[in-house]
N, CA, C and O atoms as a GROMACS GRO file, in nm:
protein
  348
    1ALA      N    1  -0.083  -0.956  -1.177
    1ALA     CA    2  -0.080  -0.922  -1.319
    1ALA      C    3  -0.200  -0.838  -1.357
    1ALA      O    4  -0.189  -0.749  -1.442
    2GLY      N    5  -0.315  -0.864  -1.296
    2GLY     CA    6  -0.435  -0.787  -1.327
    2GLY      C    7  -0.422  -0.641  -1.286
    2GLY      O    8  -0.465  -0.552  -1.359
    3THR      N    9  -0.363  -0.618  -1.170
    3THR     CA   10  -0.345  -0.480  -1.124
    3THR      C   11  -0.246  -0.408  -1.214
    3THR      O   12  -0.266  -0.292  -1.248
    4ALA      N   13  -0.140  -0.475  -1.252
    4ALA     CA   14  -0.041  -0.414  -1.342
    4ALA      C   15  -0.108  -0.374  -1.473
    4ALA      O   16  -0.085  -0.264  -1.524
    5ARG      N   17  -0.188  -0.463  -1.527
    5ARG     CA   18  -0.260  -0.432  -1.652
    5ARG      C   19  -0.354  -0.314  -1.634
    5ARG      O   20  -0.361  -0.225  -1.720
    6ARG      N   21  -0.425  -0.313  -1.522
    6ARG     CA   22  -0.521  -0.206  -1.495
    6ARG      C   23  -0.453  -0.069  -1.495
    6ARG      O   24  -0.513   0.031  -1.534
    7TYR      N   25  -0.327  -0.066  -1.453
    7TYR     CA   26  -0.253   0.060  -1.445
    7TYR      C   27  -0.157   0.080  -1.562
    7TYR      O   28  -0.069   0.166  -1.557
    8GLY      N   29  -0.175   0.001  -1.667
    8GLY     CA   30  -0.100   0.023  -1.791
    8GLY      C   31   0.044  -0.022  -1.791
    8GLY      O   32   0.122   0.024  -1.874
    9VAL      N   33   0.080  -0.110  -1.700
    9VAL     CA   34   0.217  -0.160  -1.696
    9VAL      C   35   0.232  -0.265  -1.806
    9VAL      O   36   0.162  -0.366  -1.808
   10VAL      N   37   0.325  -0.240  -1.896
   10VAL     CA   38   0.353  -0.331  -2.006
   10VAL      C   39   0.469  -0.423  -1.968
   10VAL      O   40   0.468  -0.542  -1.998
   11ASN      N   41   0.568  -0.365  -1.901
   11ASN     CA   42   0.688  -0.439  -1.860
   11ASN      C   43   0.703  -0.425  -1.709
   11ASN      O   44   0.749  -0.322  -1.661
   12ARG      N   45   0.665  -0.529  -1.635
   12ARG     CA   46   0.671  -0.522  -1.489
   12ARG      C   47   0.813  -0.509  -1.436
   12ARG      O   48   0.833  -0.473  -1.321
   13GLY      N   49   0.912  -0.539  -1.520
   13GLY     CA   50   1.052  -0.523  -1.481
   13GLY      C   51   1.102  -0.381  -1.498
   13GLY      O   52   1.214  -0.350  -1.455
   14ASP      N   53   1.023  -0.295  -1.559
   14ASP     CA   54   1.060  -0.155  -1.580
   14ASP      C   55   1.029  -0.076  -1.453
   14ASP      O   56   0.912  -0.058  -1.417
   15ALA      N   57   1.133  -0.031  -1.385
   15ALA     CA   58   1.116   0.038  -1.256
   15ALA      C   59   1.026   0.160  -1.268
   15ALA      O   60   0.944   0.184  -1.179
   16ARG      N   61   1.040   0.237  -1.374
   16ARG     CA   62   0.959   0.358  -1.389
   16ARG      C   63   0.810   0.323  -1.398
   16ARG      O   64   0.728   0.384  -1.330
   17GLN      N   65   0.776   0.224  -1.480
   17GLN     CA   66   0.637   0.182  -1.492
   17GLN      C   67   0.585   0.126  -1.359
   17GLN      O   68   0.473   0.155  -1.318
   18ASN      N   69   0.669   0.048  -1.294
   18ASN     CA   70   0.631  -0.018  -1.170
   18ASN      C   71   0.603   0.084  -1.060
   18ASN      O   72   0.501   0.075  -0.992
   19VAL      N   73   0.693   0.179  -1.041
   19VAL     CA   74   0.677   0.279  -0.936
   19VAL      C   75   0.558   0.370  -0.966
   19VAL      O   76   0.480   0.403  -0.877
   20ASP      N   77   0.545   0.411  -1.092
   20ASP     CA   78   0.434   0.498  -1.130
   20ASP      C   79   0.300   0.428  -1.104
   20ASP      O   80   0.209   0.488  -1.046
   21ALA      N   81   0.288   0.305  -1.148
   21ALA     CA   82   0.163   0.231  -1.129
   21ALA      C   83   0.137   0.206  -0.980
   21ALA      O   84   0.023   0.219  -0.934
   22GLY      N   85   0.241   0.172  -0.906
   22GLY     CA   86   0.226   0.147  -0.762
   22GLY      C   87   0.178   0.271  -0.688
   22GLY      O   88   0.093   0.261  -0.599
   23ALA      N   89   0.231   0.387  -0.725
   23ALA     CA   90   0.190   0.512  -0.660
   23ALA      C   91   0.045   0.545  -0.694
   23ALA      O   92  -0.031   0.587  -0.608
   24ARG      N   93   0.007   0.526  -0.820
   24ARG     CA   94  -0.131   0.554  -0.860
   24ARG      C   95  -0.227   0.456  -0.792
   24ARG      O   96  -0.337   0.495  -0.751
   25TYR      N   97  -0.186   0.331  -0.782
   25TYR     CA   98  -0.269   0.230  -0.715
   25TYR      C   99  -0.289   0.266  -0.568
   25TYR      O  100  -0.400   0.260  -0.517
   26LEU      N  101  -0.182   0.303  -0.501
   26LEU     CA  102  -0.192   0.341  -0.360
   26LEU      C  103  -0.283   0.463  -0.344
   26LEU      O  104  -0.363   0.469  -0.251
   27ARG      N  105  -0.270   0.560  -0.434
   27ARG     CA  106  -0.358   0.678  -0.431
   27ARG      C  107  -0.504   0.635  -0.442
   27ARG      O  108  -0.589   0.683  -0.368
   28ASP      N  109  -0.532   0.544  -0.534
   28ASP     CA  110  -0.669   0.497  -0.554
   28ASP      C  111  -0.719   0.419  -0.433
   28ASP      O  112  -0.836   0.429  -0.397
   29LEU      N  113  -0.632   0.340  -0.372
   29LEU     CA  114  -0.671   0.265  -0.252
   29LEU      C  115  -0.701   0.360  -0.136
   29LEU      O  116  -0.796   0.338  -0.061
   30LEU      N  117  -0.621   0.465  -0.122
   30LEU     CA  118  -0.648   0.564  -0.017
   30LEU      C  119  -0.784   0.629  -0.039
   30LEU      O  120  -0.858   0.651   0.057
   31ALA      N  121  -0.818   0.659  -0.163
   31ALA     CA  122  -0.950   0.717  -0.192
   31ALA      C  123  -1.060   0.615  -0.161
   31ALA      O  124  -1.161   0.649  -0.100
   32ARG      N  125  -1.039   0.492  -0.202
   32ARG     CA  126  -1.142   0.388  -0.181
   32ARG      C  127  -1.169   0.364  -0.034
   32ARG      O  128  -1.283   0.340   0.006
   33PHE      N  129  -1.063   0.372   0.048
   33PHE     CA  130  -1.077   0.344   0.191
   33PHE      C  131  -1.075   0.471   0.274
   33PHE      O  132  -1.032   0.472   0.390
   34ASP      N  133  -1.123   0.580   0.214
   34ASP     CA  134  -1.146   0.707   0.284
   34ASP      C  135  -1.024   0.760   0.359
   34ASP      O  136  -1.036   0.811   0.470
   35GLY      N  137  -0.907   0.745   0.298
   35GLY     CA  138  -0.785   0.798   0.358
   35GLY      C  139  -0.727   0.713   0.470
   35GLY      O  140  -0.630   0.753   0.533
   36ASN      N  141  -0.785   0.597   0.496
   36ASN     CA  142  -0.734   0.510   0.601
   36ASN      C  143  -0.610   0.438   0.548
   36ASN      O  144  -0.619   0.346   0.467
   37VAL      N  145  -0.495   0.483   0.596
   37VAL     CA  146  -0.368   0.432   0.544
   37VAL      C  147  -0.352   0.284   0.573
   37VAL      O  148  -0.305   0.209   0.487
   38ALA      N  149  -0.389   0.240   0.691
   38ALA     CA  150  -0.374   0.097   0.726
   38ALA      C  151  -0.457   0.010   0.633
   38ALA      O  152  -0.411  -0.096   0.590
   39LEU      N  153  -0.578   0.052   0.600
   39LEU     CA  154  -0.661  -0.028   0.509
   39LEU      C  155  -0.607  -0.023   0.367
   39LEU      O  156  -0.609  -0.125   0.297
   40ALA      N  157  -0.559   0.093   0.324
   40ALA     CA  158  -0.500   0.103   0.190
   40ALA      C  159  -0.378   0.013   0.178
   40ALA      O  160  -0.361  -0.056   0.077
   41LEU      N  161  -0.294   0.012   0.280
   41LEU     CA  162  -0.176  -0.075   0.278
   41LEU      C  163  -0.217  -0.222   0.283
   41LEU      O  164  -0.156  -0.306   0.216
   42SER      N  165  -0.320  -0.252   0.359
   42SER     CA  166  -0.370  -0.390   0.365
   42SER      C  167  -0.417  -0.436   0.228
   42SER      O  168  -0.388  -0.547   0.185
   43ALA      N  169  -0.491  -0.348   0.159
   43ALA     CA  170  -0.540  -0.381   0.026
   43ALA      C  171  -0.425  -0.394  -0.073
   43ALA      O  172  -0.428  -0.480  -0.160
   44TYR      N  173  -0.324  -0.309  -0.059
   44TYR     CA  174  -0.206  -0.317  -0.146
   44TYR      C  175  -0.138  -0.452  -0.128
   44TYR      O  176  -0.092  -0.512  -0.225
   45ASN      N  177  -0.133  -0.498  -0.004
   45ASN     CA  178  -0.064  -0.624   0.027
   45ASN      C  179  -0.150  -0.747   0.001
   45ASN      O  180  -0.104  -0.843  -0.061
   46ALA      N  181  -0.274  -0.746   0.049
   46ALA     CA  182  -0.358  -0.866   0.046
   46ALA      C  183  -0.465  -0.863  -0.062
   46ALA      O  184  -0.527  -0.965  -0.092
   47GLY      N  185  -0.488  -0.747  -0.119
   47GLY     CA  186  -0.592  -0.733  -0.220
   47GLY      C  187  -0.713  -0.659  -0.167
   47GLY      O  188  -0.749  -0.671  -0.050
   48GLU      N  189  -0.774  -0.583  -0.256
   48GLU     CA  190  -0.891  -0.504  -0.219
   48GLU      C  191  -1.005  -0.592  -0.168
   48GLU      O  192  -1.073  -0.558  -0.072
   49GLY      N  193  -1.024  -0.705  -0.233
   49GLY     CA  194  -1.131  -0.795  -0.195
   49GLY      C  195  -1.115  -0.848  -0.054
   49GLY      O  196  -1.213  -0.867   0.017
   50ALA      N  197  -0.992  -0.873  -0.013
   50ALA     CA  198  -0.968  -0.925   0.122
   50ALA      C  199  -1.012  -0.823   0.227
   50ALA      O  200  -1.074  -0.859   0.327
   51VAL      N  201  -0.979  -0.697   0.203
   51VAL     CA  202  -1.019  -0.593   0.299
   51VAL      C  203  -1.171  -0.582   0.303
   51VAL      O  204  -1.229  -0.565   0.411
   52GLU      N  205  -1.235  -0.591   0.190
   52GLU     CA  206  -1.382  -0.585   0.185
   52GLU      C  207  -1.444  -0.707   0.254
   52GLU      O  208  -1.542  -0.694   0.327
   53ARG      N  209  -1.386  -0.827   0.232
   53ARG     CA  210  -1.438  -0.949   0.295
   53ARG      C  211  -1.432  -0.942   0.447
   53ARG      O  212  -1.517  -0.998   0.515
   54TYR      N  213  -1.332  -0.872   0.499
   54TYR     CA  214  -1.317  -0.858   0.644
   54TYR      C  215  -1.378  -0.726   0.691
   54TYR      O  216  -1.328  -0.663   0.784
   55THR      N  217  -1.486  -0.686   0.625
   55THR     CA  218  -1.566  -0.568   0.659
   55THR      C  219  -1.480  -0.445   0.687
   55THR      O  220  -1.490  -0.379   0.791
   56ARG      N  221  -1.394  -0.418   0.588
   56ARG     CA  222  -1.308  -0.299   0.593
   56ARG      C  223  -1.222  -0.295   0.720
   56ARG      O  224  -1.209  -0.194   0.787
   57ARG      N  225  -1.164  -0.411   0.747
   57ARG     CA  226  -1.065  -0.425   0.855
   57ARG      C  227  -0.940  -0.488   0.794
   57ARG      O  228  -0.944  -0.546   0.686
   58VAL      N  229  -0.830  -0.474   0.866
   58VAL     CA  230  -0.706  -0.538   0.820
   58VAL      C  231  -0.728  -0.689   0.824
   58VAL      O  232  -0.761  -0.743   0.929
   59PRO      N  233  -0.711  -0.757   0.711
   59PRO     CA  234  -0.730  -0.903   0.710
   59PRO      C  235  -0.632  -0.972   0.805
   59PRO      O  236  -0.517  -0.929   0.817
   60PRO      N  237  -0.676  -1.077   0.872
   60PRO     CA  238  -0.590  -1.144   0.970
   60PRO      C  239  -0.488  -1.240   0.907
   60PRO      O  240  -0.468  -1.351   0.955
   61TYR      N  241  -0.426  -1.196   0.801
   61TYR     CA  242  -0.324  -1.277   0.735
   61TYR      C  243  -0.189  -1.241   0.796
   61TYR      O  244  -0.158  -1.124   0.815
   62ARG      N  245  -0.110  -1.342   0.827
   62ARG     CA  246   0.020  -1.321   0.892
   62ARG      C  247   0.102  -1.216   0.817
   62ARG      O  248   0.155  -1.122   0.878
   63ASP      N  249   0.113  -1.231   0.686
   63ASP     CA  250   0.194  -1.140   0.606
   63ASP      C  251   0.143  -0.996   0.615
   63ASP      O  252   0.221  -0.902   0.630
   64THR      N  253   0.012  -0.979   0.607
   64THR     CA  254  -0.048  -0.846   0.611
   64THR      C  255  -0.033  -0.785   0.750
   64THR      O  256  -0.006  -0.666   0.763
   65LEU      N  257  -0.052  -0.866   0.854
   65LEU     CA  258  -0.038  -0.816   0.991
   65LEU      C  259   0.106  -0.774   1.022
   65LEU      O  260   0.128  -0.694   1.113
   66THR      N  261   0.202  -0.826   0.948
   66THR     CA  262   0.341  -0.784   0.961
   66THR      C  263   0.370  -0.665   0.871
   66THR      O  264   0.438  -0.570   0.913
   67TYR      N  265   0.320  -0.669   0.749
   67TYR     CA  266   0.347  -0.568   0.648
   67TYR      C  267   0.299  -0.428   0.687
   67TYR      O  268   0.374  -0.331   0.678
   68VAL      N  269   0.174  -0.419   0.732
   68VAL     CA  270   0.115  -0.287   0.759
   68VAL      C  271   0.193  -0.211   0.866
   68VAL      O  272   0.233  -0.098   0.840
   69PRO      N  273   0.216  -0.267   0.985
   69PRO     CA  274   0.290  -0.189   1.085
   69PRO      C  275   0.435  -0.160   1.044
   69PRO      O  276   0.491  -0.057   1.081
   70GLU      N  277   0.494  -0.250   0.967
   70GLU     CA  278   0.631  -0.227   0.921
   70GLU      C  279   0.637  -0.106   0.827
   70GLU      O  280   0.726  -0.022   0.840
   71VAL      N  281   0.545  -0.099   0.733
   71VAL     CA  282   0.543   0.014   0.640
   71VAL      C  283   0.511   0.143   0.714
   71VAL      O  284   0.574   0.246   0.688
   72LEU      N  285   0.416   0.139   0.807
   72LEU     CA  286   0.382   0.259   0.884
   72LEU      C  287   0.502   0.307   0.966
   72LEU      O  288   0.526   0.427   0.975
   73ALA      N  289   0.576   0.215   1.027
   73ALA     CA  290   0.694   0.252   1.106
   73ALA      C  291   0.802   0.312   1.018
   73ALA      O  292   0.866   0.410   1.056
   74ARG      N  293   0.823   0.255   0.902
   74ARG     CA  294   0.923   0.311   0.810
   74ARG      C  295   0.883   0.449   0.764
   74ARG      O  296   0.967   0.539   0.754
   75ALA      N  297   0.756   0.468   0.734
   75ALA     CA  298   0.708   0.600   0.691
   75ALA      C  299   0.730   0.703   0.801
   75ALA      O  300   0.772   0.815   0.773
   76GLU      N  301   0.703   0.665   0.924
   76GLU     CA  302   0.726   0.757   1.036
   76GLU      C  303   0.874   0.790   1.048
   76GLU      O  304   0.911   0.905   1.074
   77GLY      N  305   0.959   0.691   1.031
   77GLY     CA  306   1.104   0.714   1.035
   77GLY      C  307   1.149   0.810   0.927
   77GLY      O  308   1.233   0.896   0.951
   78TYR      N  309   1.094   0.795   0.807
   78TYR     CA  310   1.129   0.886   0.697
   78TYR      C  311   1.081   1.028   0.728
   78TYR      O  312   1.153   1.124   0.700
   79ARG      N  313   0.960   1.041   0.785
   79ARG     CA  314   0.910   1.174   0.821
   79ARG      C  315   1.000   1.238   0.925
   79ARG      O  316   1.035   1.356   0.914
   80ASP      N  317   1.039   1.160   1.026
   80ASP     CA  318   1.128   1.213   1.128
   80ASP      C  319   1.260   1.256   1.070
   80ASP      O  320   1.313   1.362   1.103
   81GLU      N  321   1.314   1.174   0.981
   81GLU     CA  322   1.441   1.205   0.918
   81GLU      C  323   1.430   1.334   0.836
   81GLU      O  324   1.519   1.419   0.842
   82ALA      N  325   1.322   1.349   0.763
   82ALA     CA  326   1.302   1.468   0.681
   82ALA      C  327   1.286   1.592   0.768
   82ALA      O  328   1.324   1.702   0.727
   83ALA      N  329   1.229   1.575   0.888
   83ALA     CA  330   1.210   1.686   0.979
   83ALA      C  331   1.332   1.713   1.065
   83ALA      O  332   1.334   1.808   1.143
   84GLY      N  333   1.435   1.629   1.051
   84GLY     CA  334   1.557   1.648   1.128
   84GLY      C  335   1.550   1.596   1.271
   84GLY      O  336   1.632   1.633   1.355
   85VAL      N  337   1.452   1.510   1.299
   85VAL     CA  338   1.438   1.452   1.433
   85VAL      C  339   1.538   1.339   1.447
   85VAL      O  340   1.554   1.256   1.357
   86ARG      N  341   1.605   1.337   1.560
   86ARG     CA  342   1.702   1.229   1.586
   86ARG      C  343   1.654   1.144   1.701
   86ARG      O  344   1.603   1.194   1.801
   87ASN      N  345   1.671   1.014   1.685
   87ASN     CA  346   1.632   0.920   1.791
   87ASN      C  347   1.752   0.876   1.870
   87ASN      O  348   1.738   0.797   1.963
   0.00000   0.00000   0.00000
């Protein structure tokens, strides 16, 4: 709820507000973690404080350790699809 408020989300059920805030948050996390996508995704999933507590490493939380590689793999699949690469 705090992150939603920080990004001006009034109605968390509103897809437009939710996607816009999520994209801006991810942009800010990428800047905070110097473009390190894995750390930005970790912070998105587990919280910025968790990444900082683990000295800017992916926190060893089961959910985060599953989430980060899954998102990275999906992103790679989307890039391949956009480039016309077939597996």
